[in-house]
Rosetta silent file (secondary structure, phi, psi, omega in degrees, C-alpha in Angstrom):
SEQUENCE: MFNGGVEYEVDGVSYEDELEYILLETVGFCGCGSPEDAAKFLMECLETHEKPEDHDYDKDKEFWSKHGSGGEYFIRYALDRSGLTEHGGSVGGAWLTDFGNHVLELLRKEFKKG
SCORE:     score description
SCORE:     0.000 S_00000001
   1 L     0.000  129.123  177.858  157.264   49.203  159.891 S_00000001
   2 L    58.667   32.918  179.340  159.541   47.068  162.100 S_00000001
   3 L  -103.872    0.633  174.797  158.777   49.217  165.144 S_00000001
   4 L    95.309   -6.034  175.833  157.421   46.420  167.301 S_00000001
   5 L   -68.620  153.308 -178.566  153.704   47.228  167.211 S_00000001
   6 L  -124.696  108.232  179.073  151.398   44.246  166.830 S_00000001
   7 L  -134.151   -5.777 -174.355  148.335   44.660  164.647 S_00000001
   8 E  -134.942  128.842 -177.303  148.558   41.805  162.136 S_00000001
   9 E  -130.430  135.093  177.224  148.658   38.104  162.962 S_00000001
  10 E  -134.638  124.375  178.554  149.157   35.088  160.716 S_00000001
  11 L    50.119   40.760  177.158  149.246   31.517  162.029 S_00000001
  12 L    80.296    1.292  178.446  149.841   32.747  165.571 S_00000001
  13 E  -104.110  131.595 -176.152  152.758   34.981  164.598 S_00000001
  14 E   -96.470  139.306  177.637  152.337   38.713  165.200 S_00000001
  15 E  -131.011  157.764  178.783  153.464   41.441  162.811 S_00000001
  16 L   -64.234  -40.570 -179.506  153.158   45.195  162.985 S_00000001
  17 L  -163.319  178.529 -178.391  151.082   45.264  159.812 S_00000001
  18 H   -61.557  -38.523 -179.608  150.446   43.468  156.530 S_00000001
  19 H   -61.798  -44.935  178.651  153.439   45.132  154.872 S_00000001
  20 H   -60.364  -42.785  177.409  155.824   43.851  157.538 S_00000001
  21 H   -57.449  -48.764 -177.986  154.381   40.351  157.111 S_00000001
  22 H   -63.558  -44.676 -178.304  154.872   40.456  153.335 S_00000001
  23 H   -64.290  -38.617 -179.737  158.399   41.847  153.544 S_00000001
  24 H   -76.766  -45.908 -169.670  159.475   39.241  156.102 S_00000001
  25 H   -94.342  -21.637 -177.960  157.654   36.172  154.845 S_00000001
  26 H  -110.807  -46.009 -175.033  157.424   36.674  151.080 S_00000001
  27 H   -83.508  -29.321  175.195  160.175   39.049  150.005 S_00000001
  28 L   106.296   13.312  174.833  162.792   37.701  152.417 S_00000001
  29 L   -65.794  155.507  174.687  163.593   40.614  154.726 S_00000001
  30 L  -114.530  -12.812  176.869  164.828   39.652  158.193 S_00000001
  31 L    99.363  -16.783  178.185  164.208   42.991  159.927 S_00000001
  32 L   -89.922  175.491  179.088  167.810   43.811  160.818 S_00000001
  33 L    77.203 -124.848 -176.134  169.986   46.321  159.043 S_00000001
  34 L  -129.049   69.726 -175.880  168.050   49.004  157.209 S_00000001
  35 H   -62.871  -31.288  179.400  164.639   47.559  156.271 S_00000001
  36 H   -65.483  -44.204  178.317  163.095   50.988  155.624 S_00000001
  37 H   -63.944  -41.271  178.614  165.771   51.847  153.056 S_00000001
  38 H   -64.311  -38.607  179.158  165.412   48.402  151.480 S_00000001
  39 H   -67.105  -38.667  176.403  161.624   48.817  151.346 S_00000001
  40 H   -63.615  -40.034  177.504  161.983   52.208  149.640 S_00000001
  41 H   -64.960  -41.745  176.458  164.318   50.602  147.093 S_00000001
  42 H   -58.348  -43.121  178.539  161.794   47.803  146.559 S_00000001
  43 H   -58.948  -43.991  178.950  159.132   50.454  145.914 S_00000001
  44 H   -62.978  -41.692  178.718  161.343   52.074  143.266 S_00000001
  45 H   -61.800  -45.364 -179.893  161.961   48.681  141.637 S_00000001
  46 H   -64.459  -35.884  179.804  158.244   47.893  141.536 S_00000001
  47 H   -62.327  -28.287  178.107  157.482   51.314  140.064 S_00000001
  48 L   -72.067  -12.695  179.694  159.613   50.454  137.029 S_00000001
  49 L   -99.317   -0.759  173.798  157.217   47.588  136.342 S_00000001
  50 L   -71.650  148.546 -178.423  154.084   49.748  136.251 S_00000001
  51 L  -133.078   48.482  174.769  152.758   50.216  132.759 S_00000001
  52 L   -67.784  164.547 -176.548  150.302   53.132  132.710 S_00000001
  53 L   -56.826  -35.027 -176.863  149.835   54.907  129.383 S_00000001
  54 L   -97.068   22.915 -176.921  152.072   57.788  130.431 S_00000001
  55 L   -62.259  137.630 -178.093  154.828   55.550  131.849 S_00000001
  56 L   -94.572   90.468 -177.937  158.333   57.019  131.512 S_00000001
  57 H   -67.627  -28.109  176.520  160.398   54.161  130.059 S_00000001
  58 H   -64.693  -37.189  177.375  163.480   56.401  129.811 S_00000001
  59 H   -64.444  -38.551  176.574  163.330   56.865  133.583 S_00000001
  60 H   -60.439  -47.760 -179.340  163.226   53.055  133.943 S_00000001
  61 H   -59.655  -41.379  178.600  166.329   52.673  131.771 S_00000001
  62 H   -62.907  -44.528  179.538  168.120   55.300  133.848 S_00000001
  63 H   -60.063  -51.409 -175.454  167.143   53.540  137.091 S_00000001
  64 H   -69.852  -30.051 -178.718  168.294   50.097  135.948 S_00000001
  65 H   -64.785  -22.476  178.876  171.514   51.374  134.356 S_00000001
  66 L   -68.167  -19.181 -172.018  172.731   52.384  137.845 S_00000001
  67 L  -107.792   -0.661 -177.281  172.865   48.716  138.866 S_00000001
  68 H    67.080  164.357 -176.233  174.609   47.141  135.876 S_00000001
  69 H   -61.379  -43.362 -179.523  173.246   44.139  134.035 S_00000001
  70 H   -63.454  -44.861  178.961  174.035   41.682  136.843 S_00000001
  71 H   -64.733  -43.680  179.600  172.406   43.831  139.510 S_00000001
  72 H   -59.001  -49.828 -175.780  169.380   44.533  137.347 S_00000001
  73 H   -73.074  -31.483  173.774  168.750   40.896  136.548 S_00000001
  74 H   -59.257  -46.336  179.865  169.410   39.707  140.099 S_00000001
  75 H   -64.992  -44.820 -179.742  166.713   42.113  141.299 S_00000001
  76 H   -61.584  -41.023  177.364  164.345   41.178  138.485 S_00000001
  77 H   -62.736  -42.042 -179.545  164.758   37.456  139.270 S_00000001
  78 H   -64.780  -40.363  177.848  164.094   38.118  142.967 S_00000001
  79 H   -63.315  -41.720  179.717  160.940   40.112  142.168 S_00000001
  80 H   -65.739  -45.236 -178.556  159.722   37.314  139.924 S_00000001
  81 H   -64.125  -31.780  179.137  160.529   34.610  142.496 S_00000001
  82 L   -79.727   -4.603  179.658  158.671   36.578  145.183 S_00000001
  83 L    80.953   11.225 -179.702  155.555   36.681  143.006 S_00000001
  84 L   -82.387  -28.134  176.773  155.675   40.469  142.691 S_00000001
  85 E  -131.261  166.584  170.803  156.203   40.360  138.925 S_00000001
  86 E  -143.525  163.777 -176.835  155.667   37.898  136.115 S_00000001
  87 L  -149.424  163.999  175.694  156.991   37.792  132.598 S_00000001
  88 L   -92.892 -109.030 -175.746  156.627   36.227  129.222 S_00000001
  89 L   -72.871  -24.392 -177.476  159.728   35.539  127.137 S_00000001
  90 L  -146.573  135.205  179.409  162.153   37.642  129.177 S_00000001
  91 H   -62.120  -21.634  177.609  162.245   38.787  132.782 S_00000001
  92 H   -65.280  -19.583  178.916  163.414   42.151  131.418 S_00000001
  93 H  -107.619   25.501 -175.747  159.884   42.770  130.154 S_00000001
  94 L   -65.944  159.730  176.323  158.155   41.780  133.384 S_00000001
  95 E  -132.434  162.825 -179.845  155.003   43.426  134.713 S_00000001
  96 E   -71.294  139.267  169.773  153.475   43.645  138.166 S_00000001
  97 L   -80.067  172.840  173.829  151.201   40.858  139.341 S_00000001
  98 H   -58.483  -40.512  177.359  148.070   41.731  141.306 S_00000001
  99 H   -62.908  -42.663  177.758  150.110   40.923  144.406 S_00000001
 100 H   -61.344  -41.184  175.948  152.914   43.217  143.199 S_00000001
 101 H   -62.503  -40.765  179.131  150.431   46.046  142.688 S_00000001
 102 H   -62.813  -45.787  179.631  149.077   45.452  146.207 S_00000001
 103 H   -63.545  -41.208  178.112  152.564   45.556  147.728 S_00000001
 104 H   -60.950  -41.934  176.836  153.378   48.726  145.787 S_00000001
 105 H   -61.318  -43.170  178.549  150.212   50.344  147.163 S_00000001
 106 H   -63.082  -41.890  179.120  151.195   49.334  150.719 S_00000001
 107 H   -64.927  -42.906  178.376  154.704   50.726  150.233 S_00000001
 108 H   -62.973  -39.602  177.025  153.394   54.007  148.861 S_00000001
 109 H   -63.451  -43.293  179.577  151.035   54.293  151.792 S_00000001
 110 H   -60.556  -40.282 -175.184  153.884   53.575  154.200 S_00000001
 111 L  -104.592   13.980  174.816  156.104   56.202  152.646 S_00000001
 112 L    54.174   46.194 -179.203  153.280   58.676  151.810 S_00000001
 113 L  -123.742  134.694  173.986  153.918   58.572  148.076 S_00000001
 114 L    75.580    0.000    0.000  151.329   58.482  145.307 S_00000001
């Protein structure tokens, strides 16, 4: 990711892979700074929106409590705006969209998790 390889092209613009394209064009990364760390954090955020039967909601609460209410909701709004999650009455109860699940799979593949 962000290493300069070219394997994915959209509208004449080259990207290293589909994940780089999504992070730059949908999520809003610019590629400078620490995109790998930011992508790992994004993966953790998306994982809190998974809802398998054995999902650990206490772990979610612990994760979000580290960021305070403002940080939590800023992130949740950004995930929703990027189309990674959707929600009913409250963004706090959001779930992954099909696109969000796809991005989570790409991130896990990138970081060899899951």
